[in-house]
Backbone as CSV, one residue per row, in Angstrom:
resi,resn,N_x,N_y,N_z,CA_x,CA_y,CA_z,C_x,C_y,C_z
1,UNK,69.263,-60.227,177.638,70.250,-59.506,176.717,69.780,-58.308,176.408
2,UNK,71.442,-57.274,175.885,71.235,-56.214,176.415,71.555,-55.536,174.352
3,UNK,70.740,-54.544,173.747,70.665,-54.261,172.770,72.111,-53.569,172.656
4,UNK,73.113,-53.725,171.727,74.678,-53.228,172.018,74.544,-52.035,171.012
5,UNK,73.512,-52.557,170.124,73.289,-51.110,169.398,72.927,-49.854,169.704
6,UNK,71.888,-50.027,170.526,71.330,-48.740,171.270,71.801,-48.585,172.288
7,UNK,72.934,-49.286,172.691,74.191,-49.246,174.089,74.983,-47.824,173.208
8,UNK,75.364,-48.261,171.862,76.535,-47.817,171.395,75.899,-45.891,171.088
9,UNK,74.400,-46.124,170.817,74.201,-45.220,170.008,74.092,-43.761,171.409
10,UNK,73.571,-44.656,172.872,73.629,-43.535,173.770,74.841,-43.164,174.187
11,UNK,75.906,-44.279,174.339,77.204,-43.848,174.521,78.116,-42.743,173.662
12,UNK,77.057,-43.035,172.617,78.281,-42.024,171.456,77.200,-40.620,171.976
13,UNK,75.981,-40.346,171.898,75.171,-39.001,172.506,75.578,-38.787,173.517
14,UNK,76.138,-39.591,174.869,76.363,-39.260,176.130,78.196,-38.786,175.844
15,UNK,78.942,-39.298,175.330,80.333,-38.903,174.702,80.082,-37.620,174.028
16,UNK,79.556,-37.257,172.832,79.446,-35.932,172.013,79.059,-35.115,173.198
17,UNK,78.138,-35.002,174.204,77.471,-33.970,175.319,78.850,-34.047,176.219
18,UNK,79.478,-34.763,176.555,81.003,-34.693,177.469,81.949,-33.743,176.554
19,UNK,81.800,-34.428,175.658,83.136,-33.360,174.537,82.755,-32.070,174.636
20,UNK,81.149,-31.782,174.338,81.096,-30.240,173.862,81.583,-29.585,175.273
21,UNK,80.993,-30.343,176.407,81.396,-29.158,178.151,82.916,-29.131,177.770
22,UNK,83.445,-30.174,177.327,85.124,-30.458,177.603,85.317,-29.170,176.750
23,UNK,84.966,-28.889,175.843,85.555,-27.730,174.732,85.209,-25.985,175.484
24,UNK,84.076,-26.077,176.047,83.535,-24.766,176.647,84.157,-24.746,177.767
25,UNK,84.323,-25.554,178.942,85.120,-25.291,180.102,86.804,-25.312,179.581
26,UNK,87.057,-25.914,178.255,88.554,-25.398,178.106,88.610,-23.828,177.625
27,UNK,87.117,-23.310,176.796,87.461,-22.189,176.700,87.575,-21.063,177.903
28,UNK,86.173,-21.465,179.060,86.283,-20.770,180.007,87.677,-20.738,181.390
29,UNK,88.334,-21.966,181.301,89.502,-21.664,182.029,91.087,-21.219,181.254
30,UNK,91.127,-21.492,180.319,91.895,-20.273,179.574,91.447,-18.749,179.178
31,UNK,90.499,-18.594,179.560,89.846,-17.122,179.504,90.233,-16.728,178.117
32,UNK,89.735,-17.285,177.011,89.371,-16.935,175.724,89.094,-15.910,175.347
33,UNK,87.488,-15.988,176.075,86.753,-14.953,175.896,86.915,-13.654,176.337
34,UNK,87.331,-13.679,177.567,87.542,-12.260,178.321,89.176,-12.147,178.953
35,UNK,89.473,-11.027,179.275,91.088,-10.908,180.330,90.526,-10.809,181.129
36,UNK,92.274,-11.496,181.938,92.393,-12.025,183.426,92.073,-10.285,184.002
37,UNK,91.417,-10.300,184.990,90.958,-8.581,185.979,92.253,-8.824,186.235
38,UNK,91.989,-7.135,186.306,93.128,-6.387,186.889,92.893,-6.096,188.277
39,UNK,91.982,-6.430,188.462,91.615,-6.034,190.469,92.223,-7.315,190.871
40,UNK,92.873,-7.349,192.092,93.295,-8.742,192.851,92.216,-9.654,193.289
41,UNK,90.854,-8.769,194.026,89.874,-9.357,194.364,89.593,-10.214,193.721
42,UNK,89.373,-9.520,192.267,88.298,-9.929,190.836,88.983,-11.453,190.563
43,UNK,90.557,-10.985,190.653,91.368,-12.503,190.160,91.397,-13.224,191.180
44,UNK,91.167,-12.945,192.459,91.142,-14.332,193.245,89.882,-15.060,192.882
45,UNK,88.804,-14.408,193.015,87.566,-14.551,192.436,87.730,-15.822,191.264
46,UNK,88.750,-15.296,190.325,88.410,-15.542,189.066,89.358,-17.335,189.052
47,UNK,90.238,-17.044,189.742,90.729,-18.443,190.104,90.314,-19.324,191.274
48,UNK,89.092,-18.822,192.309,88.318,-19.927,192.648,87.713,-20.514,191.891
49,UNK,86.678,-19.805,190.667,86.195,-20.353,189.565,86.975,-20.713,188.936
50,UNK,88.204,-21.126,188.455,88.982,-21.770,187.904,88.827,-23.170,188.296
51,UNK,89.220,-23.400,189.840,89.441,-24.155,190.198,88.061,-25.049,190.233
52,UNK,86.790,-24.592,190.194,85.416,-25.528,189.972,85.606,-25.788,188.874
53,UNK,85.880,-25.143,188.201,85.906,-25.444,186.395,86.967,-26.847,185.780
54,UNK,87.870,-26.329,186.274,88.822,-27.669,186.335,88.523,-28.829,186.831
55,UNK,87.759,-28.926,187.791,87.057,-29.576,188.533,85.988,-30.550,187.775
56,UNK,85.294,-29.679,187.399,84.453,-29.798,186.432,84.722,-30.572,184.520
57,UNK,86.068,-29.466,184.634,86.483,-30.611,183.131,87.445,-31.855,183.323
58,UNK,88.026,-32.215,184.867,88.158,-33.265,185.056,87.134,-34.566,185.160
59,UNK,86.505,-34.446,185.723,84.829,-35.239,185.935,84.698,-35.607,184.270
60,UNK,84.636,-34.493,183.222,84.057,-35.296,182.424,85.028,-35.629,181.248
61,UNK,86.185,-35.651,181.254,87.130,-36.451,181.100,87.216,-38.042,181.777
62,UNK,87.198,-37.887,182.833,86.847,-39.017,183.139,85.990,-39.883,182.646
63,UNK,84.622,-38.948,182.614,83.111,-40.107,182.077,83.447,-39.949,180.135
64,UNK,84.017,-39.588,179.719,85.124,-40.197,178.338,85.427,-41.037,177.978
65,UNK,86.635,-41.213,179.518,87.248,-42.260,179.412,86.507,-43.912,179.646
66,UNK,85.416,-43.593,180.818,84.900,-44.719,180.590,83.707,-44.605,179.509
67,UNK,82.895,-43.862,178.818,82.436,-44.398,177.690,83.452,-44.831,176.904
68,UNK,84.743,-44.509,176.597,85.659,-45.112,175.075,85.521,-46.349,175.792
69,UNK,85.630,-46.777,176.762,86.063,-47.969,177.137,85.090,-48.957,177.464
70,UNK,83.253,-48.439,177.346,82.469,-49.260,177.062,82.259,-49.471,175.336
71,UNK,82.933,-48.470,174.852,82.420,-48.693,173.718,83.390,-49.769,173.192
72,UNK,84.644,-49.392,173.568,85.473,-50.611,172.998,84.817,-51.826,173.499
73,UNK,84.500,-52.199,174.910,83.664,-53.583,175.195,82.852,-53.830,174.380
74,UNK,82.278,-53.329,173.323,81.291,-53.584,172.848,81.378,-53.639,171.494
75,UNK,82.969,-53.168,170.826,83.851,-53.590,170.178,83.809,-55.067,169.789
76,UNK,84.345,-55.026,171.036,85.286,-56.310,171.920,84.071,-57.767,172.000
77,UNK,83.017,-57.435,172.168,82.005,-58.589,172.486,81.545,-58.706,173.897
78,UNK,82.621,-57.710,174.958,82.121,-57.963,175.896,81.364,-57.290,177.365
79,UNK,80.347,-56.179,176.045,79.704,-55.340,176.721,78.965,-56.280,177.522
80,UNK,77.783,-55.282,178.358,76.866,-56.266,179.654,77.643,-57.326,180.172
81,UNK,78.963,-57.715,180.049,79.313,-58.118,181.154,80.388,-57.785,182.203
82,UNK,79.810,-58.475,183.509,80.766,-57.763,184.474,82.283,-57.985,184.411
83,UNK,82.983,-57.172,184.284,84.483,-57.268,184.293,85.008,-58.332,185.369
84,UNK,84.627,-58.273,186.632,84.549,-58.766,187.830,84.518,-60.654,188.056
85,UNK,83.354,-60.524,187.596,82.763,-61.938,187.817,82.565,-62.535,186.364
86,UNK,81.803,-61.747,185.315,81.985,-62.217,183.841,80.403,-62.415,184.149
87,UNK,79.492,-62.402,184.951,77.847,-62.311,184.864,77.289,-61.439,184.076
88,UNK,76.423,-61.576,183.897,75.329,-60.124,182.756,75.314,-59.117,184.036
89,UNK,75.321,-57.940,183.247,75.046,-56.631,183.624,73.365,-56.725,183.903
90,UNK,73.127,-56.239,184.519,71.299,-56.300,184.528,71.285,-55.114,183.500
91,UNK,69.928,-55.288,183.017,70.038,-54.242,181.929,69.075,-52.605,182.053
92,UNK,68.765,-52.683,183.284,68.249,-51.909,183.924,69.406,-50.677,184.338
93,UNK,70.623,-51.306,184.465,71.312,-50.941,185.170,72.719,-50.018,184.055
94,UNK,72.758,-51.021,182.899,72.947,-50.710,181.693,72.457,-49.396,181.094
95,UNK,71.200,-49.388,181.182,69.995,-48.336,181.045,70.399,-47.159,181.855
96,UNK,70.863,-47.629,183.053,70.988,-45.991,184.162,72.277,-45.780,183.834
97,UNK,73.144,-46.383,183.487,74.459,-45.973,183.543,75.241,-47.058,182.561
98,UNK,75.524,-46.423,180.954,75.302,-47.428,180.009,77.094,-47.611,180.147
99,UNK,77.551,-46.807,180.558,79.535,-47.675,180.964,79.843,-48.667,182.083
100,UNK,78.900,-48.571,182.602,78.720,-49.424,184.040,79.878,-50.982,183.512
101,UNK,80.925,-51.220,184.238,81.564,-52.105,184.082,81.013,-53.153,185.170
102,UNK,80.730,-53.439,186.587,80.324,-54.239,187.092,78.855,-54.819,187.377
103,UNK,78.438,-55.490,187.610,76.699,-56.469,187.988,76.574,-55.485,189.348
104,UNK,75.664,-55.587,189.967,75.059,-54.930,191.394,75.789,-55.612,192.066
105,UNK,76.096,-57.081,192.433,76.542,-57.960,193.019,77.689,-57.430,193.495
106,UNK,78.651,-57.277,192.536,80.321,-56.858,192.172,80.327,-55.327,193.021
107,UNK,79.675,-54.931,192.730,79.686,-53.165,192.719,79.448,-52.826,194.400
108,UNK,78.707,-53.713,194.720,78.211,-53.667,196.315,79.216,-54.069,196.924
109,UNK,80.258,-54.829,196.663,81.141,-55.378,197.323,82.302,-54.127,198.136
C-alpha cells in the first residue's frame, strides 16, 4: 500500500521544481535579461540556444501535466493503481517515478 500523503508531498515538491524551471526558461526564451544580439552570427547562436531552451520548457510543462494528473488521482482515490489493468503499481516504481500511471507489466507491453 502506498503512503499517498508522502507521495503527494513528493509530487508537490517536484511540481514546484518544474514550475521554477519553467519560469526561468521563460525569462531566458524571451530575452528579458538581455537584448537580442545585433551580430547575425550571434543571433543564429541565440536562436539555436532558444531551440534547446524551448525543448526543455516543453518537457518541463509535460512533467507538470503528469504530476497534476497524479495529484488528481490521489484526490480521486485511484493513485497507485494501473490505469490500464487496475492492478497495484509497485511501491518501488512509484518511489522512482511518482507520477507513473502503469504497472511494470503494462508499461512493458
